[in-house]
C-alpha positions as CSV (number, residue, x, y, z in Angstrom):
1,L,-22.5,56.6,-57.5
2,A,-22.2,60.3,-57.2
3,K,-22.5,62.0,-60.6
4,K,-19.1,63.2,-61.8
5,K,-19.1,67.0,-61.9
6,K,-19.4,68.0,-65.5
7,K,-16.3,69.8,-66.7
8,P,-17.3,73.4,-67.6
9,K,-17.3,74.1,-71.4
10,L,-15.0,77.0,-71.9
11,L,-14.5,77.0,-75.7
12,N,-16.8,78.4,-78.4
13,K,-16.6,77.2,-82.0
14,F,-13.9,79.6,-82.9
15,D,-11.8,78.9,-79.8
16,K,-11.8,75.2,-80.7
17,T,-9.8,76.1,-83.8
18,I,-7.0,77.7,-81.8
19,K,-7.2,75.1,-78.9
20,A,-3.5,74.1,-79.3
21,E,-2.3,77.7,-78.8
22,L,-4.7,78.3,-75.9
23,D,-3.5,75.1,-74.2
24,A,0.1,76.0,-74.6
25,A,-0.5,79.4,-72.8
26,E,-2.6,77.7,-70.1
27,K,0.1,75.1,-69.5
28,L,2.6,78.0,-68.7
29,R,0.0,79.4,-66.2
30,K,-0.6,76.1,-64.6
31,K,3.2,75.6,-64.1
32,G,3.3,79.0,-62.3
33,K,5.3,80.7,-65.1
34,V,3.0,83.7,-64.6
35,E,4.8,86.4,-66.6
36,E,5.3,84.1,-69.6
37,A,1.7,83.0,-69.4
38,L,0.5,86.6,-69.4
39,S,2.6,87.5,-72.3
40,A,1.4,84.4,-74.2
41,F,-2.3,85.2,-73.6
42,E,-1.7,88.9,-74.4
43,T,-0.3,87.8,-77.8
44,L,-3.4,85.7,-78.4
45,V,-5.8,88.5,-77.4
46,N,-4.0,90.8,-79.9
47,Q,-4.2,88.2,-82.6
48,Y,-7.8,87.0,-81.9
49,P,-9.6,89.9,-80.1
50,Q,-12.9,88.0,-80.4
51,S,-11.6,85.0,-78.4
52,P,-13.3,84.7,-75.0
53,R,-11.0,82.0,-73.8
54,A,-7.8,84.0,-74.6
55,R,-9.3,87.0,-72.8
56,Y,-10.2,84.8,-69.8
57,G,-6.7,83.4,-69.7
58,K,-5.3,86.9,-69.8
59,A,-7.5,87.8,-66.8
60,Q,-6.4,84.7,-64.8
61,S,-2.7,85.4,-65.5
62,E,-3.1,89.0,-64.3
63,D,-4.9,87.7,-61.3
64,D,-2.1,85.3,-60.6
65,L,0.5,88.0,-61.1
66,A,-1.3,90.4,-58.8
67,E,-1.1,87.7,-56.1
68,K,2.6,87.1,-56.7
69,M,3.4,90.9,-56.8
70,R,0.9,91.7,-54.1
71,S,-0.3,94.5,-56.4
72,N,-3.8,95.9,-56.2
73,E,-3.2,97.8,-59.4
74,M,-2.5,94.5,-61.2
75,L,-5.6,93.0,-59.6
76,Q,-7.7,95.9,-60.9
77,K,-6.5,95.1,-64.4
78,A,-7.6,91.5,-63.9
79,I,-11.0,92.6,-62.7
80,N,-11.4,94.8,-65.9
81,T,-10.3,91.9,-68.1
82,Y,-12.8,89.5,-66.5
83,D,-15.4,92.1,-67.3
84,E,-14.3,92.3,-70.9
85,V,-14.7,88.5,-71.4
86,V,-18.5,88.8,-70.9
87,S,-19.0,91.5,-73.5
88,L,-17.5,89.4,-76.3
89,P,-19.8,87.6,-78.8
90,N,-20.7,83.9,-78.4
91,V,-19.2,83.4,-74.9
92,P,-20.0,80.0,-73.5
93,S,-22.3,80.3,-70.4
94,D,-19.8,78.4,-68.2
95,L,-17.1,80.9,-69.1
96,I,-19.5,83.9,-68.3
97,K,-20.2,82.3,-64.9
98,L,-16.6,81.7,-64.0
99,S,-15.5,85.2,-65.2
100,L,-18.2,87.1,-63.3
101,K,-18.0,85.0,-60.1
102,R,-14.2,85.6,-60.0
103,E,-14.6,89.3,-60.8
104,A,-17.1,89.7,-57.9
105,D,-14.8,87.8,-55.6
106,R,-11.8,90.0,-56.4
107,Q,-13.8,93.2,-56.1
108,Q,-14.8,92.1,-52.6
109,F,-11.2,91.4,-51.8
110,L,-10.3,94.9,-52.8
111,G,-13.1,96.3,-50.6
112,R,-15.1,97.4,-53.7
113,M,-18.4,96.1,-52.2
114,R,-20.7,98.1,-54.4
115,G,-18.9,97.1,-57.5
116,S,-19.1,93.4,-56.6
117,L,-22.8,93.9,-56.0
118,V,-23.3,95.1,-59.6
119,T,-21.4,92.1,-60.9
120,L,-23.4,89.7,-58.7
121,Q,-26.7,91.3,-59.9
122,K,-25.5,90.8,-63.5
123,L,-25.0,87.0,-62.8
124,V,-28.5,86.7,-61.2
125,Q,-30.0,88.5,-64.3
126,L,-28.2,86.2,-66.7
127,F,-28.9,83.0,-64.8
128,P,-32.1,83.5,-62.9
129,S,-32.6,79.8,-62.1
130,D,-29.2,79.3,-60.5
131,T,-29.8,79.8,-56.8
132,S,-26.1,79.7,-55.9
133,F,-25.7,83.2,-57.6
134,K,-28.7,84.5,-55.6
135,N,-27.0,83.2,-52.5
136,D,-23.8,85.1,-53.4
137,L,-25.8,88.2,-54.1
138,G,-27.4,87.9,-50.6
139,V,-23.9,87.9,-49.1
140,G,-23.0,90.9,-51.3
141,Y,-25.9,92.8,-49.7
142,L,-24.9,91.7,-46.2
143,L,-21.4,92.9,-46.8
144,I,-22.6,96.5,-47.3
145,G,-25.0,96.2,-44.4
146,D,-28.1,96.1,-46.5
147,N,-29.9,93.4,-44.6
148,S,-33.4,94.2,-46.0
149,N,-32.3,93.5,-49.6
150,A,-30.4,90.4,-48.5
151,K,-33.5,89.2,-46.7
152,K,-35.6,89.5,-49.9
153,V,-32.9,87.6,-51.9
154,Y,-33.0,84.7,-49.4
155,E,-36.8,84.6,-49.3
156,E,-36.7,84.2,-53.1
157,V,-34.1,81.4,-52.9
158,L,-36.2,79.6,-50.2
159,S,-39.4,79.9,-52.3
160,L,-37.5,78.2,-55.2
161,A,-35.5,75.8,-53.1
162,P,-37.0,75.4,-49.6
163,N,-34.2,73.1,-48.4
164,D,-31.3,75.3,-49.5
165,G,-29.0,75.1,-46.4
166,F,-26.9,78.2,-47.3
167,A,-30.0,80.4,-47.7
168,K,-31.5,79.0,-44.5
169,V,-28.5,79.9,-42.4
170,H,-28.2,83.3,-43.8
171,Y,-31.9,84.0,-43.5
172,G,-31.5,82.9,-39.8
173,F,-28.6,85.3,-39.4
174,I,-30.8,88.2,-40.6
175,L,-33.8,87.3,-38.4
176,K,-31.4,87.1,-35.5
177,A,-30.0,90.6,-36.3
178,E,-33.6,91.8,-36.3
179,N,-33.8,90.5,-32.8
180,K,-36.3,87.8,-33.9
181,I,-34.3,85.3,-31.8
182,A,-36.9,82.5,-31.4
183,E,-37.8,82.6,-35.2
184,S,-34.1,82.5,-36.2
185,I,-33.3,79.3,-34.4
186,P,-35.1,76.8,-36.6
187,Y,-33.4,78.4,-39.7
188,L,-30.0,78.4,-38.1
189,K,-30.5,74.8,-36.9
190,S,-31.8,73.3,-40.1
191,G,-29.4,75.1,-42.3
192,D,-26.5,73.1,-43.5
193,P,-23.5,75.1,-42.3
194,G,-22.4,74.9,-45.9
195,T,-18.7,75.2,-45.8
196,N,-19.0,74.3,-42.1
197,D,-18.5,77.9,-41.2
198,G,-17.6,79.0,-37.6
199,R,-20.2,81.8,-37.7
200,F,-22.9,79.2,-37.9
201,Y,-22.1,77.7,-34.5
202,F,-21.4,81.2,-33.2
203,H,-24.8,82.6,-34.0
204,L,-26.9,79.5,-33.3
205,G,-25.3,79.2,-29.9
206,D,-25.8,82.9,-29.2
207,A,-29.5,82.7,-30.2
208,L,-30.1,79.7,-28.0
209,Q,-28.3,81.4,-25.1
210,R,-30.5,84.4,-25.4
211,M,-33.5,82.1,-25.2
212,G,-32.1,80.7,-22.0
213,D,-31.5,77.4,-23.7
214,K,-28.6,75.4,-22.3
215,E,-28.3,73.5,-25.6
216,A,-26.2,76.4,-26.8
217,Y,-23.1,74.8,-25.3
218,K,-23.7,71.6,-27.3
219,W,-23.3,73.7,-30.4
220,Y,-20.3,75.5,-29.1
221,E,-18.8,72.2,-28.2
222,L,-19.4,71.0,-31.8
223,G,-17.9,74.2,-33.2
224,Y,-14.9,73.6,-31.0
225,Q,-14.5,70.0,-32.1
226,R,-14.7,71.1,-35.7
227,G,-11.9,73.5,-35.2
228,H,-13.8,76.8,-35.4
229,F,-13.2,77.8,-31.8
230,A,-10.1,77.7,-29.6
231,S,-12.3,76.3,-26.8
232,V,-15.9,76.2,-25.8
233,W,-15.4,79.5,-23.9
234,Q,-13.0,81.2,-26.4
235,R,-15.0,81.7,-29.5
236,S,-13.5,84.6,-31.5
237,L,-13.3,84.0,-35.2
238,Y,-10.4,86.3,-36.3
239,N,-7.4,84.7,-34.5
240,V,-3.7,84.3,-34.6
241,K,-2.8,80.7,-33.6
242,G,-0.8,79.9,-30.6
243,L,-1.3,83.1,-28.5
244,K,-1.5,82.5,-24.7
245,A,-5.2,82.1,-23.9
246,Q,-6.7,82.8,-20.4
247,P,-9.8,84.7,-19.4
248,W,-8.2,87.0,-16.7
249,W,-4.7,88.6,-16.8
250,T,-2.6,90.5,-14.3
251,A,-0.7,93.6,-15.3
252,R,2.6,91.7,-14.9
253,E,1.5,88.9,-17.2
254,T,0.8,91.4,-19.9
255,G,4.1,93.2,-19.6
256,Y,2.2,96.5,-19.9
257,T,2.9,97.6,-16.3
258,E,3.8,101.2,-17.2
259,L,0.4,101.7,-18.9
260,V,-1.5,100.1,-16.0
261,K,0.5,102.3,-13.5
262,S,-0.2,105.4,-15.5
263,L,-4.0,104.7,-15.7
264,E,-4.2,103.9,-12.0
265,K,-2.1,106.9,-11.0
266,N,-4.1,109.3,-13.1
267,W,-7.6,107.8,-12.7
268,K,-9.1,110.9,-11.1
269,I,-8.1,113.0,-14.1
270,I,-9.6,110.5,-16.5
271,R,-12.7,110.3,-14.3
272,D,-13.2,114.1,-14.1
273,E,-12.7,114.6,-17.8
274,G,-15.2,111.8,-18.5
275,L,-17.8,113.3,-16.0
276,A,-17.4,116.7,-17.6
277,V,-18.3,115.2,-21.0
278,M,-21.3,113.4,-19.5
279,D,-22.6,116.6,-18.0
280,K,-22.5,118.5,-21.3
281,K,-25.9,119.2,-22.8
282,R,-25.2,117.5,-26.2
283,S,-24.1,114.2,-24.9
284,L,-21.2,112.7,-26.8
285,F,-21.9,109.2,-25.4
286,L,-23.5,107.0,-28.0
287,P,-25.7,103.9,-27.2
288,E,-23.9,100.6,-27.7
289,D,-25.0,99.5,-31.1
290,E,-24.0,95.8,-31.5
291,N,-27.2,94.4,-30.1
292,L,-25.5,93.0,-27.0
293,R,-28.0,94.2,-24.4
294,E,-30.9,92.2,-23.2
295,K,-32.2,95.4,-21.5
296,G,-31.0,98.7,-20.0
297,D,-29.0,101.7,-20.9
298,W,-25.3,101.5,-22.0
299,S,-23.4,104.2,-23.8
300,Q,-19.9,104.8,-24.9
301,F,-17.7,107.7,-25.8
302,T,-14.9,106.6,-28.1
303,L,-11.4,108.2,-28.3
304,W,-9.5,105.7,-30.5
305,Q,-11.1,103.3,-32.9
306,Q,-9.1,100.7,-34.8
307,G,-5.9,102.5,-34.1
308,R,-7.2,105.9,-35.3
309,K,-7.5,108.8,-33.0
310,N,-10.8,110.7,-32.9
311,E,-9.3,114.2,-32.8
312,N,-12.7,115.8,-32.1
313,A,-13.5,113.6,-29.1
314,C,-10.0,114.1,-27.7
315,K,-10.6,117.9,-27.6
316,S,-13.2,117.2,-24.9
317,V,-10.8,115.1,-22.8
318,P,-7.3,116.5,-23.6
319,K,-5.4,115.3,-20.5
320,T,-6.7,111.7,-20.9
321,C,-5.7,111.6,-24.6
322,A,-2.3,113.1,-23.9
323,L,-1.7,110.5,-21.2
324,L,-2.5,107.7,-23.7
325,E,-0.3,109.0,-26.5
326,R,2.8,107.5,-24.7
327,F,1.4,103.9,-25.1
328,P,1.4,102.7,-28.8
329,E,0.3,99.2,-27.6
330,A,-3.0,100.9,-26.9
331,T,-3.3,103.8,-29.4
332,G,-1.9,101.6,-32.2
333,C,-4.1,98.6,-31.5
334,R,-6.0,98.4,-34.8
335,R,-8.1,95.5,-33.4
336,G,-9.5,97.5,-30.5
337,Q,-10.8,100.8,-29.1
338,I,-10.2,103.2,-26.2
339,K,-13.4,104.6,-24.8
340,Y,-15.5,105.6,-21.8
341,S,-18.4,103.3,-21.0
342,I,-21.4,104.2,-18.9
343,M,-23.9,101.7,-17.8
344,H,-27.1,102.6,-16.0
345,P,-29.0,100.5,-13.4
346,G,-31.2,97.7,-14.8
347,T,-28.8,96.7,-17.6
348,H,-27.9,93.2,-18.5
349,V,-25.4,92.5,-21.3
350,W,-25.9,89.1,-23.0
351,P,-23.1,86.6,-22.8
352,H,-21.0,87.4,-25.9
353,T,-17.5,87.0,-27.3
354,G,-15.3,89.6,-28.9
355,P,-14.2,89.1,-32.6
356,T,-10.4,88.4,-32.1
357,N,-7.8,86.9,-29.8
358,C,-5.3,89.6,-30.8
359,R,-6.2,92.0,-28.0
360,L,-6.6,92.2,-24.3
361,R,-9.1,94.6,-22.7
362,M,-8.3,96.8,-19.7
363,H,-11.2,98.2,-17.6
364,L,-10.3,101.2,-15.3
365,G,-13.0,101.8,-12.6
366,L,-14.0,105.4,-12.5
367,V,-17.4,105.6,-10.8
368,I,-18.4,102.2,-9.3
369,P,-21.5,101.7,-7.1
370,K,-20.9,99.9,-3.8
371,E,-22.8,96.8,-5.0
372,G,-24.9,95.4,-7.8
373,C,-22.3,95.5,-10.6
374,K,-20.3,92.5,-11.8
375,I,-18.7,91.0,-14.9
376,R,-18.2,87.3,-15.7
377,C,-15.5,86.2,-18.0
378,A,-15.6,82.4,-18.8
379,Q,-16.5,80.9,-15.4
380,E,-15.3,83.6,-13.0
381,N,-17.1,86.7,-11.8
382,R,-15.2,89.9,-10.8
383,T,-16.2,93.4,-9.7
384,W,-14.7,96.8,-10.6
385,E,-12.9,99.1,-8.1
386,E,-12.4,102.8,-8.5
387,G,-8.9,103.6,-9.6
388,K,-8.1,99.9,-10.3
389,V,-7.5,98.2,-13.6
390,L,-9.1,94.8,-14.4
391,I,-7.6,93.0,-17.5
392,F,-9.4,90.2,-19.4
393,D,-9.4,88.6,-22.8
394,D,-12.7,89.4,-24.4
395,S,-12.4,86.6,-26.9
396,F,-13.7,84.5,-24.0
397,E,-17.4,84.6,-23.3
398,H,-18.3,87.4,-20.9
399,E,-21.4,88.9,-19.5
400,V,-22.2,92.0,-17.4
401,W,-24.9,92.9,-14.8
402,Q,-25.7,96.4,-13.5
403,D,-28.3,96.2,-10.8
404,A,-27.0,99.0,-8.6
405,E,-28.7,102.2,-7.4
406,N,-26.6,104.4,-9.6
407,Y,-24.6,104.5,-12.9
408,R,-21.3,102.8,-13.4
409,L,-18.5,104.6,-15.4
410,I,-15.4,102.8,-16.6
411,F,-12.6,103.6,-19.0
412,I,-11.8,100.8,-21.5
413,V,-8.4,100.5,-23.1
414,D,-7.7,97.7,-25.6
415,V,-4.1,96.6,-26.1
416,W,-2.4,94.3,-28.5
417,H,-1.9,90.7,-27.2
418,P,1.6,90.9,-25.7
419,E,2.8,87.8,-27.7
420,L,2.1,89.4,-31.1
421,T,5.3,90.4,-33.0
422,A,6.0,93.9,-34.2
423,Q,5.5,92.6,-37.7
424,Q,2.0,91.3,-36.8
425,R,1.0,94.5,-35.1
426,R,1.9,96.4,-38.3
427,T,0.2,94.0,-40.7
428,L,-2.8,92.5,-39.1
429,P,-5.9,94.0,-40.8
430,A,-8.1,96.2,-38.6
431,I,-11.2,95.0,-36.8
């Protein structure tokens, strides 16, 4: 028989003497009477300032109320109160763990990544033998992009617990990000996907694909069966359910015909401004930085990012930016970009999948070599034409080849998926 999970011990000697009062307040909280619960716990904290359990109840009530009111200010109060619990005398270790874990979680929710890191470090210092806190600390480092510290943490975990699935998967992620693809595969494979996380199938499949291993699609199929992907080909992880899904779109299907007409009519203006930027000595084009290239040279010059205009960039291409201002479906798309993209001969972009199904991607051909350039989305290849717009859904797997004699320049415009409501366009978090 599976061992029953031990109930955490939350009461110290003193709190046992006021158990009836604590239980009464907690009962209100459990019933969803949040305001009454908070006021009951506040009374107890004033009466018994040394009581860790009363303080923890106050934090939980503030936490609940923050959710109910959707108030970040109230959430910050809860975070501070969780922190106070730990500084009281004789706090049971289970209560310390619960308080700090929740504090770190809520700090991450508010985007206070550095704060949460400090909280997670405290947990690891207090409970050095508990590998689950080390695993959380690793995630904390990954969230601020500090892969080298995350790597150290997971190496520590794996030296203590060589079969820890969570640590293996995350260690595999990090090796893969370092481009140690072959090394990453055994870690990703042997790792238990833990919470059965979509990213596990996403990265393992991707690593196998880069090694030329067809087994990748077996894992994608499994990820799809387990509900992480919309299909084997459509593998974005930040999705709105029920949106029309197809790899290639026509302008009419998107409803954004005015935008497409305007891009196609003015393509030479867009091209000439782009070429002028390319010719400037200090190139404003930056290399693609998402580790998507197998080989070659691919750079981008971004005008809008996550719905924010880059004023400085627009000074270099004023006519192009003025033209786009009329189309909020593009400039306001917080899950996309608007950018020039130049790709030089000898470039291959790995098969990859965008992060979200909430956008469609338009490619306007500006300088297209006669042959040698193509793009595959799902199972169909297409080529660009100068002055013409191609539209695809980049949440489907796509891949690009540039084997021409000369460079290829296109203009990329992301737009909201046409089926998203105005409310969703306003409230979906940026990506």
